[in-house]
C-alpha positions as CSV (number, residue, x, y, z in Angstrom):
1,M,-169.0,-97.6,-171.3
2,T,-168.1,-93.9,-171.1
3,L,-167.7,-92.1,-167.8
4,L,-170.9,-90.2,-168.4
5,D,-173.1,-92.5,-170.6
6,L,-176.3,-90.4,-170.9
7,D,-178.3,-93.4,-171.9
8,R,-177.3,-95.8,-169.2
9,W,-180.6,-95.5,-167.3
10,V,-182.6,-95.9,-170.5
11,D,-180.6,-98.7,-171.9
12,D,-181.1,-100.9,-168.9
13,P,-184.2,-100.2,-166.8
14,S,-184.1,-103.5,-165.0
15,R,-184.8,-103.5,-161.2
16,P,-181.7,-104.3,-159.1
17,D,-181.9,-106.7,-156.2
18,G,-180.7,-106.1,-152.7
19,H,-177.3,-107.7,-153.3
20,E,-176.7,-105.5,-156.4
21,V,-177.6,-102.4,-154.4
22,R,-175.3,-103.1,-151.5
23,R,-172.5,-104.2,-153.7
24,D,-172.6,-101.1,-156.0
25,L,-173.1,-98.6,-153.2
26,G,-170.0,-100.1,-151.5
27,L,-167.7,-100.5,-154.5
28,R,-168.9,-97.7,-156.8
29,V,-169.8,-95.1,-154.2
30,A,-168.3,-95.6,-150.8
31,V,-164.8,-96.7,-151.8
32,P,-164.3,-93.8,-154.3
33,A,-165.7,-91.4,-151.7
34,V,-163.0,-92.5,-149.3
35,V,-160.4,-91.9,-151.9
36,L,-161.9,-88.5,-152.7
37,W,-162.0,-87.5,-149.0
38,T,-158.3,-88.5,-148.6
39,L,-157.3,-86.3,-151.6
40,I,-159.4,-83.3,-150.4
41,V,-158.0,-83.5,-146.9
42,G,-154.5,-83.9,-148.2
43,V,-154.8,-80.7,-150.3
44,G,-156.4,-78.9,-147.3
45,L,-153.6,-79.8,-145.0
46,L,-151.1,-78.5,-147.6
47,L,-153.0,-75.2,-147.8
48,T,-153.0,-74.8,-144.1
49,G,-149.5,-76.0,-143.6
50,P,-146.6,-75.9,-146.1
51,L,-148.6,-73.9,-148.6
52,A,-150.0,-71.4,-146.1
53,D,-148.4,-68.5,-148.0
54,F,-150.4,-69.4,-151.0
55,G,-153.5,-68.8,-148.9
56,K,-152.3,-65.3,-148.1
57,R,-151.8,-64.5,-151.7
58,E,-155.3,-65.7,-152.4
59,L,-156.5,-62.9,-150.1
60,A,-155.9,-60.4,-153.0
61,V,-158.7,-62.0,-154.9
62,N,-161.1,-61.7,-152.0
63,R,-160.2,-58.1,-151.5
64,W,-160.8,-57.5,-155.2
65,F,-164.3,-58.8,-154.8
66,V,-164.9,-56.6,-151.9
67,E,-163.9,-53.6,-154.0
68,Q,-166.6,-54.6,-156.6
69,R,-169.4,-54.5,-154.1
70,T,-172.6,-52.6,-155.0
71,A,-176.0,-52.5,-153.5
72,T,-177.4,-54.4,-156.5
73,L,-174.8,-57.1,-156.4
74,N,-175.2,-57.4,-152.7
75,S,-178.9,-58.2,-153.2
76,L,-178.3,-60.5,-156.2
77,T,-175.6,-62.5,-154.5
78,A,-177.7,-62.9,-151.4
79,V,-180.2,-64.7,-153.5
80,W,-177.6,-66.8,-155.3
81,T,-175.9,-67.9,-152.1
82,E,-179.3,-69.1,-150.8
83,V,-179.5,-71.5,-153.8
84,G,-176.6,-73.4,-152.3
85,N,-177.9,-73.5,-148.8
86,T,-178.7,-76.9,-147.3
87,P,-182.5,-76.5,-146.9
88,V,-182.8,-75.4,-150.6
89,I,-180.5,-78.2,-151.8
90,I,-182.4,-80.8,-149.8
91,G,-185.8,-79.4,-150.9
92,V,-185.0,-79.3,-154.6
93,C,-183.5,-82.8,-154.4
94,A,-186.5,-84.2,-152.7
95,V,-189.0,-82.7,-155.1
96,V,-187.0,-83.9,-158.1
97,A,-186.5,-87.4,-156.7
98,L,-190.2,-87.8,-155.9
99,A,-191.1,-86.5,-159.4
100,V,-188.7,-88.9,-161.1
101,L,-190.1,-91.8,-159.0
102,W,-193.6,-90.9,-159.9
103,R,-192.8,-90.5,-163.6
104,T,-190.5,-93.6,-164.1
105,R,-191.5,-95.9,-161.2
106,Q,-187.7,-96.6,-160.9
107,W,-186.6,-95.8,-157.4
108,W,-183.0,-96.8,-158.2
109,Y,-182.9,-94.0,-160.8
110,A,-184.7,-91.5,-158.5
111,L,-181.9,-92.1,-156.0
112,V,-179.2,-90.6,-158.4
113,P,-179.4,-87.0,-157.1
114,V,-179.9,-88.2,-153.5
115,I,-176.7,-90.2,-153.6
116,A,-174.8,-87.3,-155.3
117,I,-175.7,-84.7,-152.6
118,S,-175.4,-87.1,-149.7
119,V,-171.9,-88.2,-150.6
120,Q,-170.9,-84.6,-151.3
121,S,-172.2,-83.6,-147.9
122,I,-170.4,-86.4,-146.0
123,V,-167.1,-85.7,-147.8
124,F,-167.4,-82.0,-147.2
125,M,-168.2,-82.2,-143.5
126,L,-165.5,-84.7,-142.7
127,S,-163.0,-82.7,-144.7
128,A,-163.9,-79.4,-143.0
129,L,-163.7,-81.1,-139.6
130,V,-160.1,-82.3,-140.2
131,V,-158.7,-79.3,-142.0
132,G,-160.3,-76.5,-140.1
133,R,-159.2,-73.6,-142.4
134,T,-160.2,-70.1,-141.3
135,R,-162.3,-67.9,-143.6
136,P,-160.7,-65.0,-145.5
137,D,-159.8,-61.9,-143.5
138,V,-162.2,-59.5,-145.2
139,Q,-165.6,-58.1,-144.3
140,R,-168.2,-61.0,-144.8
141,L,-171.7,-60.3,-145.8
142,D,-173.1,-63.6,-144.4
143,D,-173.0,-65.2,-141.0
144,A,-170.3,-67.8,-141.0
145,P,-171.6,-71.3,-140.4
146,P,-169.9,-73.5,-137.8
147,T,-168.0,-75.5,-140.5
148,S,-164.6,-74.2,-141.7
149,S,-163.9,-72.4,-144.9
150,Y,-162.4,-75.4,-146.7
151,P,-163.9,-76.8,-148.9
152,S,-166.9,-74.8,-149.9
153,G,-170.0,-76.6,-149.0
154,H,-172.2,-74.3,-151.0
155,A,-170.1,-74.8,-154.1
156,G,-170.0,-78.5,-153.6
157,A,-173.6,-79.1,-152.9
158,S,-174.9,-76.9,-155.7
159,T,-172.5,-78.5,-158.2
160,A,-173.4,-82.0,-157.2
161,L,-177.1,-81.4,-157.4
162,Y,-177.5,-79.2,-160.4
163,V,-175.0,-81.0,-162.6
164,T,-176.8,-84.2,-161.7
165,L,-180.1,-82.7,-162.7
166,A,-178.6,-81.4,-165.9
167,L,-177.6,-85.0,-166.7
168,M,-181.1,-86.2,-166.0
169,A,-182.5,-83.4,-168.1
170,Q,-181.0,-85.0,-171.2
171,R,-184.0,-87.4,-171.4
172,I,-186.3,-84.5,-172.2
173,E,-187.4,-85.0,-175.8
174,R,-188.1,-81.3,-176.8
175,T,-184.8,-79.9,-177.9
176,W,-185.4,-76.3,-176.9
177,L,-186.5,-77.2,-173.4
178,R,-183.7,-79.7,-172.9
179,V,-181.1,-77.1,-174.0
180,L,-182.6,-74.3,-172.0
181,L,-182.9,-76.3,-168.8
182,T,-179.4,-77.7,-169.2
183,V,-177.9,-74.2,-169.5
184,V,-179.8,-72.9,-166.5
185,L,-178.9,-75.9,-164.3
186,L,-175.2,-75.6,-165.2
187,A,-175.2,-71.9,-164.6
188,V,-176.6,-72.2,-161.0
189,P,-173.3,-73.5,-159.5
190,L,-171.4,-70.7,-161.2
191,L,-173.6,-68.1,-159.6
192,V,-173.2,-69.8,-156.2
193,V,-169.4,-69.8,-156.5
194,Y,-169.4,-66.1,-157.5
195,A,-171.7,-65.2,-154.6
196,R,-169.5,-67.1,-152.1
197,L,-166.4,-65.3,-153.2
198,Y,-168.1,-61.9,-153.6
199,R,-169.6,-62.1,-150.1
200,G,-166.1,-62.9,-148.6
201,M,-167.0,-66.4,-147.4
202,H,-164.3,-68.5,-149.0
203,H,-160.8,-68.4,-150.4
204,P,-160.7,-69.1,-154.2
205,S,-159.1,-72.5,-153.5
206,D,-162.0,-73.4,-151.2
207,V,-164.6,-73.0,-154.0
208,V,-162.4,-74.7,-156.6
209,V,-162.0,-77.8,-154.4
210,G,-165.7,-77.6,-153.5
211,V,-166.7,-77.7,-157.2
212,L,-164.4,-80.6,-157.8
213,N,-166.0,-82.4,-154.9
214,G,-169.4,-81.7,-156.3
215,L,-168.5,-82.8,-159.9
216,T,-166.9,-86.1,-158.6
217,C,-170.0,-86.8,-156.5
218,A,-172.3,-86.1,-159.4
219,V,-170.4,-88.7,-161.4
220,L,-170.5,-91.2,-158.5
221,G,-174.3,-90.6,-158.2
222,W,-174.8,-91.0,-162.0
223,N,-172.8,-94.2,-162.1
224,W,-173.8,-95.7,-158.7
225,L,-175.5,-98.8,-160.2
226,R,-174.1,-101.1,-162.8
227,R,-176.1,-100.9,-166.0
228,T,-175.8,-103.0,-169.1
229,P,-175.9,-101.1,-172.4
230,A,-178.8,-102.2,-174.7
231,A,-176.4,-103.2,-177.5
232,T,-174.4,-105.4,-175.3
233,G,-177.4,-107.2,-174.0
234,E,-178.8,-107.7,-177.5
235,A,-175.5,-109.1,-178.7
236,A,-175.3,-111.5,-175.8
237,A,-178.8,-112.7,-176.4
238,S,-178.1,-113.2,-180.1
239,D,-175.0,-115.3,-179.3
240,A,-177.0,-117.4,-176.8
241,T,-179.7,-117.9,-179.4
242,A,-177.3,-119.0,-182.1
243,G,-175.7,-121.5,-179.8
244,A,-179.0,-123.0,-178.9
245,G,-180.1,-123.3,-182.6
246,V,-183.0,-120.8,-182.2
247,R,-183.6,-118.2,-184.8
248,G,-184.7,-114.6,-184.5
249,P,-188.5,-114.6,-184.0
250,A,-188.2,-117.3,-181.3
251,V,-186.2,-115.1,-179.0
252,D,-188.2,-113.4,-176.3
253,G,-187.4,-110.7,-173.7
254,S,-186.2,-113.2,-171.1
255,A,-183.1,-114.0,-173.2
256,V,-182.0,-110.4,-173.1
257,E,-182.7,-110.1,-169.3
258,G,-180.8,-113.4,-168.7
259,A,-177.8,-112.0,-170.6
260,R,-177.1,-109.4,-167.9
């Protein structure tokens, strides 16, 4: 199975039991999240310690963005940065999760974006708490939240959510709508990243690590539950049938389910 099997939730729509949910949340989400947090904190401590001079050189990028400011861009980036704010992220995620639940009746699939943004948020907040990096020394256009500059929560949250939604959008049958929605969803985190740099809220490395955090959490959310590809299940059922001396038409759906 590939890292991003777009058909994994279609191939195996079976309902997981409590043991499977607890097992996979622990092994496929919590454990990788701890590793991710360790790596992000490690990079952050390097940026605020031995590599502090690198942070000073990054300031040139922030100053370049300040020089590009115009009234129009100030207004546009104010909107774009709102897209990555916590209330918007939670609101969009809740609406999508409820819509998916209503449409598919599969709560385990509806949880995909919820898991992605939740893990991202936890990793972000705990990393910011440990690293405590100060924001760039330029004029900021937004009020600074109580969390530190590293990593970017806006970049991480928008990436985790909208990349996950782009993955979910691949089930849309109409090609033009699927392509259009995918492009729009993938463009949103880029606009958020631009806005955060333009408005002087983060160092470039803050948003880079934030995006990587979001991408990783999107993958963790997408793969949170073990799924059996349809071809594998059919092959297993065929082998079981052959061993029992039963031929094609006599096989029912229970054999495929039992092969999982």
